[in-house]
N, C-alpha and C positions, 0 to 999 in steps of 0.2 A: 572390611574388615566384621562385620554382620555375617556375613557370609564364611568367613572360616570360625567363628565362635561356633555357628552351629556346626561346623561339618565336624570341629573338635567334641562337642559335646553329641553328636550323635556318632560317634569313633568310637567314644569315652564308655558307653552302655556298654558292650563288649570289651571294651579293655580296661573294666573298674581295676585298680588298685586294691586288692587283700588287703594291706596298711590301712588304708581310706576308708575302708565300711565303718560304720558307726553300730554299736553293737547294744551299746544301749548309752543312753542319755540322761544325765545326773539330771535331778528332779521331775523326771519322769518314769522311766525305765523303759523296755524292747521299742523302737519307733516302729507304729503302726507300718510300714512299708519300707523295704529294703531304701536305706540313707551310705550317703558319702558324702564325708570331707579333707577337703586337700586344696592343694596349688598348682594349677595351673602353669608351665613352661611359657611364658612369652615374649624371651630372649630378650638379650643385652639385657640380663638380672634381674630382668621384673616378672614375676612372681600373679597372678590373677589367682583366688581365692574363691573357688566352688563351695557348696551344698546342693549335691541332687537329693531329690525325695522324688522315690520310684510314685508308680501310680499303686495304689491299692487294690487286691485281689488277685485271683489267679493271673499268670503269664504276664505281670507288668510288664513283658521286652518290649513284646506287638502292641503297644501303647504308644501314642504319640508323645512324644516330647514337648515342653517346650517352657523358654530359655526367655525367664521374668529378669527383666532390671531396670530397677528406679533404685534414686536413691538422688544425690547431689551435694553441692558442699557442706560440708556437716553429717551427713546421712550415709546411711546404707539399704543395699538392695534385699537385707537382712533381716530389716525391720519391717519393708513387706511381704513378707515371708514368714514372718513370725506374729503380725498382727493384722494381715489378709487374707492372701489364697492360700499361704502354705499346709502343709498338714497338720501344725502344731503354735497352737497363739499362746504368745509369752503372757502372763503375769494377770490372766482372767479365767475365768472358769465359767463353763457353760453348763446349762445344763440340760434333760431329754427335753424338755419344752421351750429352748433353742434363747435361752433370758442368760443373758451375762451377769457372772454374782463376782462377790469379791474372793479373790484366790487366798486371801487368808484362813487359818488353822484355828483349831482352840489353841492355847498354851501349850500343852501338850503330845501336840501334832509339829509332827514338820508341814510349812508352808511347800504346797505346791507350788513352782513356775512356768511347765510348761503342761496344755490342753490341748486336747481332741481336739480339732475344726471340724467342724458342721458341714461346715460350708468349703471346703477344702479343694482343690483343682485337684486329687493326686487321686 
């Protein structure tokens, strides 16, 4: 199964559906690298959700792909992507000194929910 997923993902890079491209993320704006989100057909009516974040920088198509799966009962791999190694962090701000701060803003400013992750694997 893992081999099939890796094979599917490697062929996906060259055939990412335009409709799945993430052009703007609510609460953030334009993603820091090309990203796609959608569903893969796993057969028998089963769909698997994916969110692919390409490597940052020039010519991301030549960079290796890492498939990260974590989670378990009651948890999703998105939690790991948005709180650990992904290109964005959910709900916490990290300043230029790599210190985590509160994501709250002044009352007259919108509160940001997504922040660039300086420790991202992308």
